[in-house]
C-alpha positions in Angstrom: 20.9 33.3 20.9 19.3 32.4 24.2 20.5 29.4 26.2 17.1 27.7 26.0 17.1 27.9 22.2 20.6 26.4 22.1 19.6 23.6 24.4 16.5 22.9 22.2 18.8 22.8 19.2 21.2 20.3 20.9 18.2 18.2 22.0 16.8 18.1 18.5 20.3 17.1 17.1 20.7 14.4 19.8 17.2 12.8 19.6 17.1 13.2 15.8 20.4 11.5 15.3 19.4 8.7 17.7 16.1 8.3 15.8 18.0 8.0 12.5 20.3 5.4 14.0 17.4 3.3 15.4 15.5 3.6 12.2 18.5 2.2 10.3 18.5 -0.7 12.7 14.8 -1.1 12.2 15.2 -1.1 8.4 18.0 -3.6 8.5 15.8 -5.9 10.7 12.9 -5.7 8.2 15.2 -6.5 5.3 16.8 -9.4 7.2 13.3 -10.8 8.0 12.2 -10.4 4.4 9.3 -8.2 5.4 10.3 -5.1 3.3 8.7 -6.6 0.2 5.4 -7.4 2.0 5.0 -4.0 3.6 5.5 -2.0 0.5 3.1 -3.8 -1.9 3.6 -2.8 -5.5 7.1 -1.5 -4.8 10.2 -3.6 -5.1 12.5 -4.1 -2.2 15.3 -2.1 -3.9 13.0 0.8 -4.6 11.8 0.7 -0.9 15.3 0.7 0.4 16.3 3.6 -1.9 13.3 5.6 -0.8 14.2 4.9 2.9 17.8 6.0 2.3 16.6 9.2 0.7 14.3 9.9 3.6 17.2 9.3 6.1 19.5 11.7 4.1 16.7 14.3 4.2 16.2 13.7 7.9 20.0 14.2 8.5 20.0 17.4 6.5 17.0 18.6 8.5 18.9 18.0 11.7 21.8 20.0 10.3 19.5 22.8 9.3 17.9 22.7 12.7 21.4 23.0 14.2 21.8 26.2 12.2 18.4 27.3 13.6 16.7 27.4 10.3 12.9 27.0 10.2 13.1 24.5 7.3 15.2 22.2 9.5 12.8 22.3 12.3 10.0 21.6 9.8 11.8 18.6 8.3 12.6 17.2 11.7 9.0 17.7 12.7 7.6 15.8 9.7 10.2 13.0 9.9 9.8 12.5 13.6 6.0 12.5 13.3 6.2 9.9 10.6 8.6 7.7 12.6 6.5 8.0 15.7 3.2 7.2 14.0 4.7 4.2 12.2 6.2 2.7 15.4 3.1 3.6 17.4 1.0 1.6 14.9 3.3 -1.4 15.2 3.4 -1.2 19.0 -0.4 -1.2 19.3 -1.1 -3.7 16.5 -2.6 -1.1 14.1 -0.1 -1.7 11.4 1.6 -4.5 9.6 3.3 -6.2 11.3 2.3 -6.0 15.0 4.9 -6.2 17.7 4.0 -9.7 18.7 4.6 -11.0 15.2 8.0 -9.2 15.1 8.9 -10.9 18.4 7.7 -14.3 17.3 9.7 -14.1 14.0 12.9 -14.7 15.9 14.1 -18.1 17.2 16.1 -16.6 20.0 14.4 -14.6 22.7 17.3 -12.2 23.1 17.1 -11.0 19.5 13.4 -10.6 19.7 13.7 -8.5 22.9 16.4 -6.3 21.3 14.1 -5.6 18.3 11.2 -4.8 20.5 13.5 -2.5 22.4 14.5 -0.8 19.1 10.8 -0.2 18.3 10.1 1.3 21.7 13.3 3.5 21.6 12.3 4.8 18.1 8.9 5.8 19.5 10.5 7.6 22.5 13.3 9.4 20.6 11.1 10.4 17.7 8.5 11.8 20.1 11.2 13.8 21.9 12.5 15.2 18.6 8.9 16.0 17.6 8.2 17.9 20.8 11.5 19.8 20.7 10.9 20.8 17.0 7.4 22.0 17.8 8.8 24.0 20.7 11.6 25.4 18.6 9.1 26.5 15.9 6.8 28.2 18.5 9.7 29.9 20.4 11.2 31.1 17.1 7.9 32.5 16.0 7.6 34.5 19.2 11.1 35.8 19.1 
């Protein structure tokens, strides 16, 4: 195992785990605001939460498989990171429901609103890093 590959694997594990933690904060914030039912029209809140938990478990298993340098793990991290990045990208630029200004305005205290905006930006950054590292791991693995 080369040193670069090991650093890539550690980076995927770090940024992937941080993304999972931040996504859990994001989900808790949506549930607390009561927005989970509005965003997933036709699906109950309990079903949406169960689906989210299953996705997070799959993401954690993908991180574990990536740690073992399995292509399946890199692929799962790639898809989950791409989904997390595209979702937060849409919220940040107002392309999705809700937009970032509506999220900030939903809170009565400015400090909580700033923290939630920070969580959205951190999700975008960490998921993008995990995405790039998983692409790199798949390309390097293919060449080796």
